[in-house]
C-alpha positions as CSV (number, residue, x, y, z in Angstrom):
1,M,145.3,112.4,89.8
2,K,142.0,111.5,91.8
3,Y,138.5,111.8,90.2
4,L,135.3,110.9,91.5
5,I,133.0,109.1,88.6
6,E,129.4,109.1,88.7
7,H,128.0,107.3,86.1
8,T,124.0,106.5,85.4
9,N,121.7,103.9,83.4
10,Y,118.5,104.4,82.9
11,F,115.8,101.8,81.0
12,Y,112.1,102.7,80.5
13,Y,109.8,99.9,79.5
14,D,106.9,100.0,77.1
15,N,105.2,97.7,79.6
16,D,105.4,96.3,82.8
17,V,108.8,93.7,83.4
18,D,108.2,90.7,84.8
19,Q,111.5,89.8,85.6
20,S,115.2,91.5,84.3
21,M,118.6,89.8,84.7
22,N,121.5,91.7,84.5
23,T,125.2,91.9,83.9
24,V,127.2,95.0,84.6
25,R,131.1,96.2,84.1
26,L,131.4,99.5,85.4
27,K,134.3,99.0,88.2
28,P,137.4,100.8,87.2
29,R,140.1,98.3,88.5
30,T,143.4,98.6,91.2
31,D,146.9,97.7,89.0
32,E,150.0,99.4,88.7
33,C,149.1,102.5,87.7
34,Q,145.5,103.0,89.1
35,R,143.7,102.6,92.2
36,L,140.1,102.3,93.2
37,I,139.3,103.9,96.3
38,S,135.9,103.7,96.9
39,Y,132.9,102.1,94.8
40,R,129.3,101.7,95.2
41,T,126.1,100.9,93.1
42,E,122.3,102.0,94.1
43,I,120.1,100.4,91.8
44,T,116.2,100.9,91.8
45,P,114.6,99.4,92.1
46,A,116.6,97.9,95.1
47,S,118.2,94.4,94.1
48,L,121.6,93.0,95.6
49,T,124.8,92.4,93.0
50,K,126.5,89.5,93.0
51,E,130.5,89.8,91.7
52,H,133.1,88.0,90.0
53,I,136.1,88.5,88.2
54,D,136.2,87.5,84.8
55,L,138.8,85.7,82.4
56,W,140.3,89.1,81.7
57,G,140.7,90.1,85.4
58,N,137.3,92.3,84.9
59,H,134.9,92.8,88.0
60,V,131.5,91.7,87.0
61,E,128.6,92.1,88.7
62,T,125.1,90.8,88.2
63,F,121.7,91.5,89.9
64,F,118.4,90.0,89.5
65,I,115.3,92.0,90.0
66,A,112.1,89.4,90.3
67,H,109.1,91.7,90.6
68,K,107.3,93.7,88.4
69,H,108.8,96.9,87.7
70,K,108.0,99.8,84.5
71,D,111.8,101.4,84.7
72,L,115.3,100.3,86.0
73,V,118.0,103.0,86.7
74,F,121.2,101.3,87.7
75,K,124.1,103.8,89.1
76,T,127.8,103.4,90.2
77,I,129.9,106.2,91.7
78,S,133.5,105.6,92.0
79,T,136.7,107.5,93.3
80,V,139.8,106.9,91.5
81,S,143.5,107.5,91.8
82,I,145.7,107.5,88.3
83,Q,149.2,107.4,88.0
84,K,151.2,108.0,84.6
85,S,151.5,105.1,82.5
86,P,154.8,104.8,80.5
87,F,155.7,107.4,77.9
88,I,155.6,105.4,74.9
89,H,157.0,108.2,72.7
90,M,159.7,107.7,74.7
91,L,160.7,104.6,74.6
92,K,163.4,103.0,72.5
93,Y,163.0,99.7,70.7
94,T,166.0,97.9,72.2
95,D,167.5,95.0,70.4
96,E,166.6,92.9,73.5
97,M,163.3,93.9,73.2
98,R,163.0,93.0,69.4
99,R,164.3,89.2,70.6
100,I,161.6,89.2,72.8
101,F,159.2,90.4,70.4
102,H,160.0,87.6,67.9
103,S,160.6,85.0,70.2
104,E,157.8,82.1,70.2
105,L,156.9,81.9,73.8
106,F,156.6,85.9,73.5
107,H,153.8,85.0,70.8
108,D,152.1,82.4,72.4
109,H,151.8,84.3,76.0
110,Y,149.6,87.2,74.1
111,L,148.0,85.0,71.7
112,P,144.7,86.0,72.9
113,Y,145.8,89.4,72.0
114,L,147.0,88.0,68.3
115,N,143.8,87.0,67.0
116,D,141.0,88.3,65.2
117,T,137.3,88.8,66.6
118,V,134.4,89.4,65.2
119,Y,134.8,92.9,65.6
120,T,138.5,93.3,65.2
121,F,138.2,92.0,61.8
122,L,139.7,94.0,58.9
123,Y,140.0,92.4,55.1
124,K,143.2,92.1,53.8
125,H,143.0,95.0,51.1
126,Q,142.2,97.0,54.2
127,V,145.3,96.2,56.3
128,E,147.5,96.5,53.4
129,E,146.2,100.5,52.3
130,I,146.7,101.3,55.7
131,V,150.1,99.8,56.2
132,Q,151.3,101.2,52.6
133,T,150.4,104.7,54.2
134,I,152.2,104.7,57.8
135,G,155.0,102.0,57.0
136,E,156.1,98.3,57.8
137,A,156.1,97.5,61.5
138,T,159.7,97.0,61.5
139,D,159.5,98.8,64.8
140,P,156.1,98.2,66.7
141,V,156.9,101.1,69.2
142,Q,156.9,103.2,66.1
143,F,154.3,101.5,64.3
144,A,151.8,102.0,67.2
145,I,152.4,105.6,67.5
146,D,151.8,106.1,63.5
147,L,148.6,104.6,63.5
148,T,147.5,106.1,66.1
149,R,147.8,109.3,64.4
150,F,146.7,108.1,60.8
151,L,143.0,107.2,62.7
152,H,142.7,109.9,64.6
153,R,143.4,111.4,61.1
154,S,141.4,109.5,58.4
155,I,138.5,109.0,61.0
156,V,135.5,111.5,61.6
157,Y,134.3,111.0,65.0
158,D,130.4,111.0,64.6
159,G,127.9,109.0,66.6
160,T,125.1,108.8,63.9
161,V,126.9,106.6,61.4
162,T,127.6,103.3,63.6
163,L,126.1,101.1,65.9
164,V,127.1,99.5,68.8
165,N,127.4,96.2,66.8
166,T,129.4,97.9,63.7
167,K,132.3,95.7,63.0
168,A,136.0,97.3,62.0
169,H,135.8,96.1,58.0
170,E,132.5,97.5,57.9
171,A,133.6,101.1,59.9
172,W,136.8,101.7,58.0
173,P,135.2,102.3,54.8
174,L,132.7,104.7,56.3
175,R,135.9,107.1,57.9
176,A,133.4,107.6,60.8
177,G,132.3,106.4,63.7
178,V,132.9,106.4,67.3
179,C,135.4,105.6,70.0
180,Q,135.2,101.9,70.1
181,D,135.2,102.0,66.3
182,Y,138.6,103.5,65.8
183,A,139.7,101.1,68.9
184,H,138.5,98.4,66.8
185,I,140.5,99.3,63.4
186,M,143.3,99.9,65.5
187,L,143.5,96.4,66.7
188,G,142.6,95.1,63.5
189,V,145.7,96.3,62.2
190,L,148.4,95.5,65.2
191,R,147.2,92.1,65.1
192,A,147.4,92.0,61.7
193,K,150.9,92.6,62.1
194,G,151.5,90.5,65.3
195,I,151.4,93.4,67.8
196,P,149.6,91.3,70.9
197,A,147.2,94.5,71.8
198,R,143.7,94.6,73.6
199,Y,140.3,96.7,73.7
200,V,140.2,99.1,77.3
201,S,137.0,100.1,78.1
202,G,136.5,103.4,80.5
203,Y,136.1,106.8,81.2
204,L,138.0,109.8,79.7
205,Y,138.3,113.0,81.7
206,V,138.1,116.6,79.6
207,G,138.5,118.9,81.5
208,E,137.6,122.6,80.8
209,D,138.9,124.0,77.1
210,S,140.3,120.4,75.9
211,A,139.7,119.3,72.5
212,L,139.4,115.4,73.8
213,V,136.1,113.9,72.7
214,G,134.7,110.9,74.0
215,D,133.2,111.6,77.4
216,S,129.6,111.2,77.3
217,A,129.4,107.8,78.3
218,T,132.5,104.9,78.7
219,H,135.4,105.7,76.2
220,A,137.3,103.4,74.4
221,W,141.1,102.8,73.5
222,V,143.7,100.5,73.1
223,E,146.3,98.9,74.5
224,V,150.0,97.9,73.1
225,M,152.3,95.2,74.7
226,I,155.6,96.1,74.5
227,P,158.6,94.3,75.2
228,G,159.9,94.4,78.7
229,I,157.7,97.3,79.4
230,G,154.0,95.9,79.3
231,W,150.7,97.3,78.4
232,V,150.7,101.1,76.8
233,G,147.6,102.7,76.3
234,L,147.3,105.1,73.4
235,D,144.3,106.7,72.5
236,P,143.3,106.7,68.3
237,T,140.1,108.7,69.2
238,N,141.9,111.7,70.5
239,N,145.5,111.1,69.0
240,V,147.0,110.8,72.6
241,E,148.6,108.3,74.9
242,A,146.5,107.3,77.6
243,L,147.8,108.8,80.7
244,E,146.5,110.3,83.6
245,N,143.0,111.5,82.1
246,H,142.5,107.5,80.9
247,I,140.5,105.7,83.9
248,R,140.6,102.0,83.3
249,I,137.4,99.7,83.7
250,G,138.4,96.9,81.9
251,T,140.0,95.1,79.4
252,G,139.4,92.4,76.6
253,R,140.1,91.3,73.1
254,D,137.2,93.7,71.8
255,Y,134.1,95.8,73.2
256,A,131.8,91.9,73.7
257,D,134.7,91.2,76.5
258,V,133.7,94.8,78.1
259,S,130.5,95.7,77.2
260,P,129.5,97.6,80.5
261,L,125.6,96.4,80.8
262,Q,124.2,93.9,79.2
263,G,120.8,92.1,80.1
264,V,117.6,90.4,79.5
265,Y,113.9,90.8,80.8
266,R,110.6,89.5,80.2
267,G,108.5,92.3,78.5
268,G,107.9,94.6,75.5
269,G,109.8,97.2,74.3
270,Q,112.6,99.6,75.6
271,R,114.6,102.8,75.6
272,S,117.8,103.8,77.6
273,D,119.6,106.6,78.2
274,V,122.8,107.1,79.9
275,K,124.7,109.7,82.1
276,V,128.3,110.4,82.8
277,S,130.4,112.5,85.3
278,V,133.9,112.7,85.9
279,T,135.2,115.1,88.2
280,L,138.7,116.2,89.1
281,L,139.0,116.4,92.9
282,D,142.8,116.3,93.3
283,Q,146.0,116.6,91.1
C-alpha cells in the first residue's frame, strides 16, 4: 500500500510574535514494515529545519523564526509504502516465547516500556477492575487482544471530554476520550501486567465507507513486544490490528515522547488548527 500524506498545522497569533522556536515530529519512519519514499516541509514564514534522531529512534526537526509574524503554517508532504506486520491473532504463545518473556534479560532490555509514566499511570483498583473482566495475563498475546477489544467496547470515542494532557487514570472513569486516551489506558494495563508496550503516533487511512475513526489528525495506537516476533501493533480505538492502514511516525513511552509539534514564542495568545489528508496511491 502506498500513501500520500499531507499534514498542515496553522497557528494564528493575537499579536505580532517576535520570535518562535518549534520542534516537530511528523516525519514517518522507515523500518521492516514501512518505507518512507519522499518527505518535504513547507514553512510560512520561510525557515530551514535542522533534524536529529531522538532516544526512541524518531525523526525530530527544529526551526527558528527570528522576525515578527502574525501567522505560522507548517506543512509536511510524505509518500509512504506499507507492508503488513505480523498477524497477532495468528500467533501461538509457545513454551519458548514463555521462557523469553519471563527471563531477566527480556525484562531488563524493555524496562523503559514496562515502567509507568505520568500519562499511563492507572490506580491499582482501576487495573484490577479491567483484569477481572478480561482475565489474567497468562498468555500475553491473547491478553493484549482481549484488552484491545474490551477498551474498544468500554470507551466512547468523543473528542469533547478529554484534553491533550489528560492522564490514563483520569480518562478511564469517564469511559470516553480520543485515541490518545485509549492508548494510554491500554499501556497502563499492559505494563501493570509486565507486558512491554509502547505508544505509537501516526496516521490512519480509513478509505470509503469505513467504520474506522481517528483520521482527522494524527492517530495513536499501541505496540506490544512479542518474544521472538517483535513489536506488533494493536489499535484499541478501532479494535483492529495496526496493519497496512496504519502509517507510523514515531514511538515512545507515551504521548510526551512523540508530541507532533511543540513550540515557544514571544507574544500574546494564539489559536490553532490542523488539517490531515491521507490518500491511497497504490495497493
